Biotite code that builds the C-alpha atoms (Angstrom):
import biotite.structure as struc

atoms = struc.array([
    struc.Atom([0.161, 15.339, -9.728], chain_id="A", res_id=1, res_name="MET", atom_name="CA", element="C"),
    struc.Atom([0.855, 11.633, -9.231], chain_id="A", res_id=2, res_name="ILE", atom_name="CA", element="C"),
    struc.Atom([-2.661, 10.182, -9.416], chain_id="A", res_id=3, res_name="TRP", atom_name="CA", element="C"),
    struc.Atom([-5.124, 10.746, -12.252], chain_id="A", res_id=4, res_name="SER", atom_name="CA", element="C"),
    struc.Atom([-7.623, 8.893, -14.435], chain_id="A", res_id=5, res_name="VAL", atom_name="CA", element="C"),
    struc.Atom([-6.435, 8.116, -17.957], chain_id="A", res_id=6, res_name="GLN", atom_name="CA", element="C"),
    struc.Atom([-8.302, 6.036, -20.526], chain_id="A", res_id=7, res_name="ASP", atom_name="CA", element="C"),
    struc.Atom([-10.706, 4.887, -17.818], chain_id="A", res_id=8, res_name="GLY", atom_name="CA", element="C"),
    struc.Atom([-7.947, 3.627, -15.514], chain_id="A", res_id=9, res_name="ALA", atom_name="CA", element="C"),
    struc.Atom([-6.660, 4.926, -12.179], chain_id="A", res_id=10, res_name="ILE", atom_name="CA", element="C"),
    struc.Atom([-3.127, 5.963, -13.080], chain_id="A", res_id=11, res_name="THR", atom_name="CA", element="C"),
    struc.Atom([-0.166, 6.594, -10.807], chain_id="A", res_id=12, res_name="GLY", atom_name="CA", element="C"),
    struc.Atom([2.705, 8.201, -12.659], chain_id="A", res_id=13, res_name="ARG", atom_name="CA", element="C"),
    struc.Atom([6.077, 9.638, -11.710], chain_id="A", res_id=14, res_name="THR", atom_name="CA", element="C"),
    struc.Atom([8.420, 11.365, -14.144], chain_id="A", res_id=15, res_name="THR", atom_name="CA", element="C"),
    struc.Atom([12.018, 12.529, -14.244], chain_id="A", res_id=16, res_name="VAL", atom_name="CA", element="C"),
    struc.Atom([10.742, 15.976, -13.313], chain_id="A", res_id=17, res_name="GLN", atom_name="CA", element="C"),
    struc.Atom([8.328, 14.612, -10.707], chain_id="A", res_id=18, res_name="ASN", atom_name="CA", element="C"),
    struc.Atom([10.108, 11.746, -8.940], chain_id="A", res_id=19, res_name="GLU", atom_name="CA", element="C"),
    struc.Atom([8.855, 11.000, -5.431], chain_id="A", res_id=20, res_name="VAL", atom_name="CA", element="C"),
    struc.Atom([11.100, 10.438, -2.427], chain_id="A", res_id=21, res_name="LYS", atom_name="CA", element="C"),
    struc.Atom([8.416, 8.567, -0.475], chain_id="A", res_id=22, res_name="GLU", atom_name="CA", element="C"),
    struc.Atom([5.817, 6.050, -1.572], chain_id="A", res_id=23, res_name="ASN", atom_name="CA", element="C"),
    struc.Atom([2.599, 7.674, -2.803], chain_id="A", res_id=24, res_name="ALA", atom_name="CA", element="C"),
    struc.Atom([-0.831, 6.227, -1.993], chain_id="A", res_id=25, res_name="PHE", atom_name="CA", element="C"),
    struc.Atom([-4.439, 6.455, -3.065], chain_id="A", res_id=26, res_name="LEU", atom_name="CA", element="C"),
    struc.Atom([-6.590, 5.313, -0.146], chain_id="A", res_id=27, res_name="VAL", atom_name="CA", element="C"),
    struc.Atom([-10.089, 3.927, -0.681], chain_id="A", res_id=28, res_name="TRP", atom_name="CA", element="C"),
    struc.Atom([-12.562, 5.875, 1.433], chain_id="A", res_id=29, res_name="GLN", atom_name="CA", element="C"),
    struc.Atom([-14.904, 2.933, 2.018], chain_id="A", res_id=30, res_name="GLY", atom_name="CA", element="C"),
    struc.Atom([-13.558, 2.258, 5.516], chain_id="A", res_id=31, res_name="GLY", atom_name="CA", element="C"),
    struc.Atom([-11.807, -0.711, 7.082], chain_id="A", res_id=32, res_name="ALA", atom_name="CA", element="C"),
    struc.Atom([-12.330, -4.166, 5.575], chain_id="A", res_id=33, res_name="VAL", atom_name="CA", element="C"),
    struc.Atom([-11.572, -7.498, 7.262], chain_id="A", res_id=34, res_name="ALA", atom_name="CA", element="C"),
    struc.Atom([-12.555, -10.523, 5.147], chain_id="A", res_id=35, res_name="ASN", atom_name="CA", element="C"),
    struc.Atom([-12.900, -9.856, 1.428], chain_id="A", res_id=36, res_name="PHE", atom_name="CA", element="C"),
    struc.Atom([-12.075, -10.747, -2.144], chain_id="A", res_id=37, res_name="GLU", atom_name="CA", element="C"),
    struc.Atom([-10.548, -7.992, -4.243], chain_id="A", res_id=38, res_name="LEU", atom_name="CA", element="C"),
    struc.Atom([-10.231, -8.198, -8.019], chain_id="A", res_id=39, res_name="ARG", atom_name="CA", element="C"),
    struc.Atom([-8.449, -5.697, -10.248], chain_id="A", res_id=40, res_name="ALA", atom_name="CA", element="C"),
    struc.Atom([-6.774, -5.385, -13.605], chain_id="A", res_id=41, res_name="SER", atom_name="CA", element="C"),
    struc.Atom([-3.369, -3.706, -13.601], chain_id="A", res_id=42, res_name="PHE", atom_name="CA", element="C"),
    struc.Atom([-0.297, -2.946, -15.633], chain_id="A", res_id=43, res_name="ARG", atom_name="CA", element="C"),
    struc.Atom([3.096, -1.634, -14.597], chain_id="A", res_id=44, res_name="LEU", atom_name="CA", element="C"),
    struc.Atom([5.554, 0.257, -16.821], chain_id="A", res_id=45, res_name="VAL", atom_name="CA", element="C"),
    struc.Atom([9.160, 1.218, -16.035], chain_id="A", res_id=46, res_name="ALA", atom_name="CA", element="C"),
    struc.Atom([9.881, 4.518, -17.765], chain_id="A", res_id=47, res_name="ASN", atom_name="CA", element="C"),
    struc.Atom([13.575, 4.526, -16.886], chain_id="A", res_id=48, res_name="ASN", atom_name="CA", element="C"),
    struc.Atom([16.856, 2.932, -17.965], chain_id="A", res_id=49, res_name="ASP", atom_name="CA", element="C"),
    struc.Atom([17.010, 0.865, -14.764], chain_id="A", res_id=50, res_name="LYS", atom_name="CA", element="C"),
    struc.Atom([13.832, -1.016, -15.723], chain_id="A", res_id=51, res_name="ASN", atom_name="CA", element="C"),
    struc.Atom([12.598, -0.393, -12.187], chain_id="A", res_id=52, res_name="PHE", atom_name="CA", element="C"),
    struc.Atom([8.917, -0.106, -11.387], chain_id="A", res_id=53, res_name="ALA", atom_name="CA", element="C"),
    struc.Atom([7.161, -1.210, -8.231], chain_id="A", res_id=54, res_name="ASN", atom_name="CA", element="C"),
    struc.Atom([3.618, -0.886, -6.989], chain_id="A", res_id=55, res_name="SER", atom_name="CA", element="C"),
    struc.Atom([1.105, -2.767, -4.941], chain_id="A", res_id=56, res_name="GLY", atom_name="CA", element="C"),
    struc.Atom([-2.336, -3.112, -3.440], chain_id="A", res_id=57, res_name="ILE", atom_name="CA", element="C"),
    struc.Atom([-2.358, -2.471, 0.301], chain_id="A", res_id=58, res_name="TYR", atom_name="CA", element="C"),
    struc.Atom([-5.030, -4.052, 2.511], chain_id="A", res_id=59, res_name="TYR", atom_name="CA", element="C"),
    struc.Atom([-5.771, -4.563, 6.202], chain_id="A", res_id=60, res_name="ARG", atom_name="CA", element="C"),
    struc.Atom([-3.552, -1.517, 6.502], chain_id="A", res_id=61, res_name="SER", atom_name="CA", element="C"),
    struc.Atom([-3.316, 1.700, 8.494], chain_id="A", res_id=62, res_name="ARG", atom_name="CA", element="C"),
    struc.Atom([-2.361, 5.272, 7.630], chain_id="A", res_id=63, res_name="VAL", atom_name="CA", element="C"),
    struc.Atom([0.426, 6.599, 9.820], chain_id="A", res_id=64, res_name="ASP", atom_name="CA", element="C"),
    struc.Atom([-0.731, 9.904, 11.293], chain_id="A", res_id=65, res_name="ALA", atom_name="CA", element="C"),
    struc.Atom([2.687, 11.567, 11.078], chain_id="A", res_id=66, res_name="LEU", atom_name="CA", element="C"),
    struc.Atom([4.217, 10.312, 7.846], chain_id="A", res_id=67, res_name="SER", atom_name="CA", element="C"),
    struc.Atom([0.901, 9.733, 6.016], chain_id="A", res_id=68, res_name="LYS", atom_name="CA", element="C"),
    struc.Atom([2.411, 6.490, 4.744], chain_id="A", res_id=69, res_name="GLN", atom_name="CA", element="C"),
    struc.Atom([0.186, 3.416, 4.447], chain_id="A", res_id=70, res_name="VAL", atom_name="CA", element="C"),
    struc.Atom([1.508, 0.451, 6.428], chain_id="A", res_id=71, res_name="LEU", atom_name="CA", element="C"),
    struc.Atom([0.298, -3.145, 6.348], chain_id="A", res_id=72, res_name="GLY", atom_name="CA", element="C"),
    struc.Atom([-0.156, -6.083, 3.989], chain_id="A", res_id=73, res_name="TYR", atom_name="CA", element="C"),
    struc.Atom([0.699, -5.489, 0.345], chain_id="A", res_id=74, res_name="GLN", atom_name="CA", element="C"),
    struc.Atom([-0.088, -7.466, -2.763], chain_id="A", res_id=75, res_name="GLY", atom_name="CA", element="C"),
    struc.Atom([3.237, -6.737, -4.436], chain_id="A", res_id=76, res_name="ASP", atom_name="CA", element="C"),
    struc.Atom([4.164, -6.188, -8.083], chain_id="A", res_id=77, res_name="MET", atom_name="CA", element="C"),
    struc.Atom([7.597, -5.434, -9.496], chain_id="A", res_id=78, res_name="ASP", atom_name="CA", element="C"),
    struc.Atom([8.888, -5.029, -13.053], chain_id="A", res_id=79, res_name="ALA", atom_name="CA", element="C"),
    struc.Atom([12.507, -5.898, -12.260], chain_id="A", res_id=80, res_name="SER", atom_name="CA", element="C"),
    struc.Atom([12.262, -8.836, -9.823], chain_id="A", res_id=81, res_name="LEU", atom_name="CA", element="C"),
    struc.Atom([9.929, -11.713, -10.813], chain_id="A", res_id=82, res_name="PRO", atom_name="CA", element="C"),
    struc.Atom([9.851, -13.167, -7.289], chain_id="A", res_id=83, res_name="GLU", atom_name="CA", element="C"),
    struc.Atom([7.863, -10.132, -6.122], chain_id="A", res_id=84, res_name="TYR", atom_name="CA", element="C"),
    struc.Atom([5.066, -10.341, -8.688], chain_id="A", res_id=85, res_name="LEU", atom_name="CA", element="C"),
    struc.Atom([2.049, -11.469, -6.671], chain_id="A", res_id=86, res_name="GLY", atom_name="CA", element="C"),
    struc.Atom([4.121, -11.728, -3.490], chain_id="A", res_id=87, res_name="ALA", atom_name="CA", element="C"),
    struc.Atom([2.908, -10.821, 0.004], chain_id="A", res_id=88, res_name="LEU", atom_name="CA", element="C"),
    struc.Atom([4.849, -8.032, 1.683], chain_id="A", res_id=89, res_name="TYR", atom_name="CA", element="C"),
    struc.Atom([4.215, -6.380, 5.025], chain_id="A", res_id=90, res_name="GLU", atom_name="CA", element="C"),
    struc.Atom([5.913, -3.256, 6.329], chain_id="A", res_id=91, res_name="ASP", atom_name="CA", element="C"),
    struc.Atom([6.482, -4.655, 9.821], chain_id="A", res_id=92, res_name="ASP", atom_name="CA", element="C"),
    struc.Atom([7.852, -8.059, 8.776], chain_id="A", res_id=93, res_name="ARG", atom_name="CA", element="C"),
    struc.Atom([9.107, -7.537, 5.224], chain_id="A", res_id=94, res_name="GLY", atom_name="CA", element="C"),
    struc.Atom([8.441, -10.125, 2.516], chain_id="A", res_id=95, res_name="THR", atom_name="CA", element="C"),
    struc.Atom([6.265, -12.889, 3.930], chain_id="A", res_id=96, res_name="ILE", atom_name="CA", element="C"),
    struc.Atom([5.792, -14.936, 0.758], chain_id="A", res_id=97, res_name="ALA", atom_name="CA", element="C"),
    struc.Atom([7.588, -14.592, -2.568], chain_id="A", res_id=98, res_name="LYS", atom_name="CA", element="C"),
    struc.Atom([5.881, -15.515, -5.820], chain_id="A", res_id=99, res_name="CYS", atom_name="CA", element="C"),
    struc.Atom([5.085, -19.229, -5.825], chain_id="A", res_id=100, res_name="GLY", atom_name="CA", element="C"),
    struc.Atom([5.434, -19.809, -2.084], chain_id="A", res_id=101, res_name="GLN", atom_name="CA", element="C"),
    struc.Atom([3.041, -21.368, 0.410], chain_id="A", res_id=102, res_name="ARG", atom_name="CA", element="C"),
    struc.Atom([3.940, -20.025, 3.852], chain_id="A", res_id=103, res_name="VAL", atom_name="CA", element="C"),
    struc.Atom([3.108, -20.282, 7.525], chain_id="A", res_id=104, res_name="ARG", atom_name="CA", element="C"),
    struc.Atom([3.860, -17.071, 9.411], chain_id="A", res_id=105, res_name="ALA", atom_name="CA", element="C"),
    struc.Atom([4.054, -17.020, 13.192], chain_id="A", res_id=106, res_name="LEU", atom_name="CA", element="C"),
    struc.Atom([5.824, -15.447, 16.129], chain_id="A", res_id=107, res_name="ARG", atom_name="CA", element="C"),
    struc.Atom([8.476, -17.351, 18.079], chain_id="A", res_id=108, res_name="SER", atom_name="CA", element="C"),
    struc.Atom([10.100, -15.959, 21.225], chain_id="A", res_id=109, res_name="ASN", atom_name="CA", element="C"),
    struc.Atom([8.641, -12.586, 20.393], chain_id="A", res_id=110, res_name="GLY", atom_name="CA", element="C"),
    struc.Atom([10.159, -12.508, 16.893], chain_id="A", res_id=111, res_name="LYS", atom_name="CA", element="C"),
    struc.Atom([8.453, -13.043, 13.528], chain_id="A", res_id=112, res_name="PRO", atom_name="CA", element="C"),
    struc.Atom([9.135, -16.396, 11.888], chain_id="A", res_id=113, res_name="LYS", atom_name="CA", element="C"),
    struc.Atom([8.395, -17.447, 8.316], chain_id="A", res_id=114, res_name="ILE", atom_name="CA", element="C"),
    struc.Atom([8.115, -21.118, 7.363], chain_id="A", res_id=115, res_name="GLU", atom_name="CA", element="C"),
    struc.Atom([7.930, -22.001, 3.656], chain_id="A", res_id=116, res_name="VAL", atom_name="CA", element="C"),
    struc.Atom([5.744, -25.107, 3.565], chain_id="A", res_id=117, res_name="THR", atom_name="CA", element="C"),
    struc.Atom([5.351, -25.619, -0.172], chain_id="A", res_id=118, res_name="GLY", atom_name="CA", element="C"),
    struc.Atom([4.844, -24.094, -3.591], chain_id="A", res_id=119, res_name="THR", atom_name="CA", element="C"),
    struc.Atom([1.772, -22.696, -5.326], chain_id="A", res_id=120, res_name="THR", atom_name="CA", element="C"),
    struc.Atom([2.951, -22.646, -8.922], chain_id="A", res_id=121, res_name="THR", atom_name="CA", element="C"),
    struc.Atom([5.834, -23.602, -11.193], chain_id="A", res_id=122, res_name="SER", atom_name="CA", element="C"),
    struc.Atom([8.880, -21.562, -12.169], chain_id="A", res_id=123, res_name="ALA", atom_name="CA", element="C"),
    struc.Atom([7.603, -21.669, -15.751], chain_id="A", res_id=124, res_name="ALA", atom_name="CA", element="C"),
    struc.Atom([4.319, -20.025, -14.720], chain_id="A", res_id=125, res_name="ASP", atom_name="CA", element="C"),
    struc.Atom([6.197, -17.361, -12.768], chain_id="A", res_id=126, res_name="THR", atom_name="CA", element="C"),
    struc.Atom([8.440, -16.629, -15.769], chain_id="A", res_id=127, res_name="SER", atom_name="CA", element="C"),
    struc.Atom([5.458, -16.389, -18.109], chain_id="A", res_id=128, res_name="ARG", atom_name="CA", element="C"),
    struc.Atom([3.616, -13.976, -15.807], chain_id="A", res_id=129, res_name="LEU", atom_name="CA", element="C"),
    struc.Atom([6.692, -11.804, -15.457], chain_id="A", res_id=130, res_name="PHE", atom_name="CA", element="C"),
    struc.Atom([7.168, -11.680, -19.234], chain_id="A", res_id=131, res_name="SER", atom_name="CA", element="C"),
    struc.Atom([3.582, -10.473, -19.596], chain_id="A", res_id=132, res_name="GLU", atom_name="CA", element="C"),
    struc.Atom([4.160, -7.790, -16.959], chain_id="A", res_id=133, res_name="LEU", atom_name="CA", element="C"),
    struc.Atom([7.419, -6.533, -18.484], chain_id="A", res_id=134, res_name="VAL", atom_name="CA", element="C"),
    struc.Atom([5.738, -6.335, -21.891], chain_id="A", res_id=135, res_name="ALA", atom_name="CA", element="C"),
    struc.Atom([3.284, -3.830, -20.436], chain_id="A", res_id=136, res_name="GLY", atom_name="CA", element="C"),
    struc.Atom([0.247, -6.082, -20.778], chain_id="A", res_id=137, res_name="HIS", atom_name="CA", element="C"),
    struc.Atom([-2.806, -5.899, -18.541], chain_id="A", res_id=138, res_name="TRP", atom_name="CA", element="C"),
    struc.Atom([-2.925, -8.628, -15.879], chain_id="A", res_id=139, res_name="LEU", atom_name="CA", element="C"),
    struc.Atom([-5.503, -9.496, -13.239], chain_id="A", res_id=140, res_name="THR", atom_name="CA", element="C"),
    struc.Atom([-4.823, -9.480, -9.503], chain_id="A", res_id=141, res_name="TYR", atom_name="CA", element="C"),
    struc.Atom([-7.014, -11.284, -6.984], chain_id="A", res_id=142, res_name="VAL", atom_name="CA", element="C"),
    struc.Atom([-6.560, -11.056, -3.221], chain_id="A", res_id=143, res_name="ILE", atom_name="CA", element="C"),
    struc.Atom([-8.644, -13.237, -0.899], chain_id="A", res_id=144, res_name="ILE", atom_name="CA", element="C"),
    struc.Atom([-8.347, -12.595, 2.848], chain_id="A", res_id=145, res_name="ALA", atom_name="CA", element="C"),
    struc.Atom([-10.316, -14.870, 5.187], chain_id="A", res_id=146, res_name="GLU", atom_name="CA", element="C"),
    struc.Atom([-9.308, -14.776, 8.826], chain_id="A", res_id=147, res_name="GLY", atom_name="CA", element="C"),
    struc.Atom([-5.626, -15.689, 8.939], chain_id="A", res_id=148, res_name="ASN", atom_name="CA", element="C"),
    struc.Atom([-5.659, -17.257, 5.478], chain_id="A", res_id=149, res_name="HIS", atom_name="CA", element="C"),
    struc.Atom([-4.480, -14.995, 2.640], chain_id="A", res_id=150, res_name="ILE", atom_name="CA", element="C"),
    struc.Atom([-4.217, -15.882, -1.049], chain_id="A", res_id=151, res_name="ARG", atom_name="CA", element="C"),
    struc.Atom([-2.945, -13.952, -4.057], chain_id="A", res_id=152, res_name="HIS", atom_name="CA", element="C"),
    struc.Atom([-3.584, -14.815, -7.709], chain_id="A", res_id=153, res_name="TYR", atom_name="CA", element="C"),
    struc.Atom([-2.206, -13.174, -10.865], chain_id="A", res_id=154, res_name="VAL", atom_name="CA", element="C"),
    struc.Atom([-3.987, -14.095, -14.107], chain_id="A", res_id=155, res_name="ASN", atom_name="CA", element="C"),
    struc.Atom([-5.632, -16.937, -12.208], chain_id="A", res_id=156, res_name="GLY", atom_name="CA", element="C"),
    struc.Atom([-2.313, -18.443, -11.098], chain_id="A", res_id=157, res_name="ILE", atom_name="CA", element="C"),
    struc.Atom([-1.855, -18.768, -7.314], chain_id="A", res_id=158, res_name="PRO", atom_name="CA", element="C"),
    struc.Atom([1.229, -16.720, -6.461], chain_id="A", res_id=159, res_name="THR", atom_name="CA", element="C"),
    struc.Atom([1.079, -16.653, -2.647], chain_id="A", res_id=160, res_name="ALA", atom_name="CA", element="C"),
    struc.Atom([-0.762, -18.704, -0.041], chain_id="A", res_id=161, res_name="ASP", atom_name="CA", element="C"),
    struc.Atom([-0.187, -17.634, 3.555], chain_id="A", res_id=162, res_name="VAL", atom_name="CA", element="C"),
    struc.Atom([-1.550, -18.822, 6.873], chain_id="A", res_id=163, res_name="THR", atom_name="CA", element="C"),
    struc.Atom([-0.665, -15.986, 9.214], chain_id="A", res_id=164, res_name="ASP", atom_name="CA", element="C"),
    struc.Atom([-0.669, -17.195, 12.806], chain_id="A", res_id=165, res_name="GLU", atom_name="CA", element="C"),
    struc.Atom([1.145, -14.124, 14.132], chain_id="A", res_id=166, res_name="ASP", atom_name="CA", element="C"),
    struc.Atom([-1.100, -12.625, 16.824], chain_id="A", res_id=167, res_name="ASP", atom_name="CA", element="C"),
    struc.Atom([0.224, -9.140, 16.040], chain_id="A", res_id=168, res_name="THR", atom_name="CA", element="C"),
    struc.Atom([-0.990, -9.266, 12.421], chain_id="A", res_id=169, res_name="ALA", atom_name="CA", element="C"),
    struc.Atom([-3.821, -6.914, 11.493], chain_id="A", res_id=170, res_name="ALA", atom_name="CA", element="C"),
    struc.Atom([-7.163, -8.577, 10.756], chain_id="A", res_id=171, res_name="ARG", atom_name="CA", element="C"),
    struc.Atom([-8.794, -5.515, 9.200], chain_id="A", res_id=172, res_name="SER", atom_name="CA", element="C"),
    struc.Atom([-7.826, -2.143, 7.798], chain_id="A", res_id=173, res_name="GLY", atom_name="CA", element="C"),
    struc.Atom([-7.890, 0.193, 4.821], chain_id="A", res_id=174, res_name="VAL", atom_name="CA", element="C"),
    struc.Atom([-7.283, -0.616, 1.173], chain_id="A", res_id=175, res_name="ILE", atom_name="CA", element="C"),
    struc.Atom([-4.916, 1.554, -0.870], chain_id="A", res_id=176, res_name="ALA", atom_name="CA", element="C"),
    struc.Atom([-3.027, 1.666, -4.154], chain_id="A", res_id=177, res_name="LEU", atom_name="CA", element="C"),
    struc.Atom([0.677, 2.492, -4.156], chain_id="A", res_id=178, res_name="GLN", atom_name="CA", element="C"),
    struc.Atom([3.311, 4.033, -6.388], chain_id="A", res_id=179, res_name="VAL", atom_name="CA", element="C"),
    struc.Atom([6.806, 3.262, -5.139], chain_id="A", res_id=180, res_name="HIS", atom_name="CA", element="C"),
    struc.Atom([9.404, 5.983, -4.743], chain_id="A", res_id=181, res_name="HIS", atom_name="CA", element="C"),
    struc.Atom([12.263, 5.981, -7.234], chain_id="A", res_id=182, res_name="GLY", atom_name="CA", element="C"),
    struc.Atom([12.752, 6.621, -10.962], chain_id="A", res_id=183, res_name="PRO", atom_name="CA", element="C"),
    struc.Atom([10.011, 7.403, -13.472], chain_id="A", res_id=184, res_name="ALA", atom_name="CA", element="C"),
    struc.Atom([7.291, 4.745, -13.678], chain_id="A", res_id=185, res_name="MET", atom_name="CA", element="C"),
    struc.Atom([3.589, 4.238, -14.273], chain_id="A", res_id=186, res_name="MET", atom_name="CA", element="C"),
    struc.Atom([1.001, 1.886, -12.786], chain_id="A", res_id=187, res_name="VAL", atom_name="CA", element="C"),
    struc.Atom([-2.607, 1.625, -13.854], chain_id="A", res_id=188, res_name="GLN", atom_name="CA", element="C"),
    struc.Atom([-5.602, -0.073, -12.229], chain_id="A", res_id=189, res_name="PHE", atom_name="CA", element="C"),
    struc.Atom([-9.111, -0.650, -13.543], chain_id="A", res_id=190, res_name="LYS", atom_name="CA", element="C"),
    struc.Atom([-12.182, -2.844, -13.002], chain_id="A", res_id=191, res_name="SER", atom_name="CA", element="C"),
    struc.Atom([-11.592, -2.891, -9.242], chain_id="A", res_id=192, res_name="ILE", atom_name="CA", element="C"),
    struc.Atom([-14.146, -4.911, -7.283], chain_id="A", res_id=193, res_name="GLN", atom_name="CA", element="C"),
    struc.Atom([-14.315, -5.624, -3.568], chain_id="A", res_id=194, res_name="ILE", atom_name="CA", element="C"),
    struc.Atom([-16.574, -8.383, -2.281], chain_id="A", res_id=195, res_name="LYS", atom_name="CA", element="C"),
    struc.Atom([-16.984, -8.446, 1.480], chain_id="A", res_id=196, res_name="VAL", atom_name="CA", element="C"),
    struc.Atom([-16.923, -11.993, 2.865], chain_id="A", res_id=197, res_name="LEU", atom_name="CA", element="C"),
    struc.Atom([-18.639, -13.338, 5.999], chain_id="A", res_id=198, res_name="PRO", atom_name="CA", element="C"),
    struc.Atom([-16.801, -13.185, 9.284], chain_id="A", res_id=199, res_name="ARG", atom_name="CA", element="C"),
    struc.Atom([-15.159, -16.508, 10.000], chain_id="A", res_id=200, res_name="GLN", atom_name="CA", element="C"),
    struc.Atom([-16.115, -18.611, 12.988], chain_id="A", res_id=201, res_name="THR", atom_name="CA", element="C"),
    struc.Atom([-13.959, -21.622, 12.077], chain_id="A", res_id=202, res_name="GLU", atom_name="CA", element="C"),
    struc.Atom([-10.456, -22.271, 10.715], chain_id="A", res_id=203, res_name="PRO", atom_name="CA", element="C"),
    struc.Atom([-9.921, -21.038, 7.133], chain_id="A", res_id=204, res_name="PRO", atom_name="CA", element="C"),
    struc.Atom([-11.112, -23.336, 4.405], chain_id="A", res_id=205, res_name="ARG", atom_name="CA", element="C"),
    struc.Atom([-9.120, -24.304, 1.329], chain_id="A", res_id=206, res_name="ARG", atom_name="CA", element="C"),
    struc.Atom([-12.041, -23.817, -1.063], chain_id="A", res_id=207, res_name="SER", atom_name="CA", element="C"),
    struc.Atom([-11.236, -21.306, -3.816], chain_id="A", res_id=208, res_name="PRO", atom_name="CA", element="C"),
    struc.Atom([-14.040, -18.741, -3.453], chain_id="A", res_id=209, res_name="VAL", atom_name="CA", element="C"),
    struc.Atom([-16.871, -18.546, -0.873], chain_id="A", res_id=210, res_name="PRO", atom_name="CA", element="C"),
    struc.Atom([-20.366, -18.987, -2.353], chain_id="A", res_id=211, res_name="LYS", atom_name="CA", element="C"),
    struc.Atom([-22.236, -16.247, -0.495], chain_id="A", res_id=212, res_name="ASN", atom_name="CA", element="C"),
    struc.Atom([-21.018, -12.665, -0.872], chain_id="A", res_id=213, res_name="TRP", atom_name="CA", element="C"),
    struc.Atom([-23.159, -10.143, 1.057], chain_id="A", res_id=214, res_name="PRO", atom_name="CA", element="C"),
    struc.Atom([-22.365, -7.115, -1.099], chain_id="A", res_id=215, res_name="ARG", atom_name="CA", element="C"),
    struc.Atom([-20.211, -5.847, -3.937], chain_id="A", res_id=216, res_name="VAL", atom_name="CA", element="C"),
    struc.Atom([-18.415, -2.509, -3.944], chain_id="A", res_id=217, res_name="VAL", atom_name="CA", element="C"),
    struc.Atom([-17.068, -1.281, -7.271], chain_id="A", res_id=218, res_name="GLU", atom_name="CA", element="C"),
    struc.Atom([-14.409, 1.424, -7.493], chain_id="A", res_id=219, res_name="LEU", atom_name="CA", element="C"),
])
């Protein structure tokens, strides 16, 4: 069994005896979500000599009917590569924004194009966050998706800010937790909250958090 509840936290664990060859997912059964703020506490532990552990929070995603894999946006986390802590990954386009990047994503001549337009945080902040992660400490993850504007925060530090102008990008979908395939590792999540945001009728704002949240769903 990969997924369980331990000490009040949703726990995804692989072992030497129970390594997985494909990514494993826990899909929230609350249906598709478009605009939202998600908050969660997490920690990631590499139980192997390679110091490898990877996980993420999938959103605006879909479940492939054949492979049962979840595909879509991912709030990334990685215990071996600091540039992927709080990054934005997508299965169709790969890494869209590494930790600390402000990005404009679009499609040019039918191909995806990524433009790095600035930074969201300092290298010192990124290093400090990564040190906390590697030490096995609990961190907080916030994902805000409003229209084509997506923001990630880890411990309150903005790690990715993306304006996704690619017309092929999903604007709604399922939310899921992931354990990456590979050597033995553990990821834990707790205090997960999802706040559904109003549908946008104008270009995304730069304000940090919308004032009116219609409902709160706690997992």
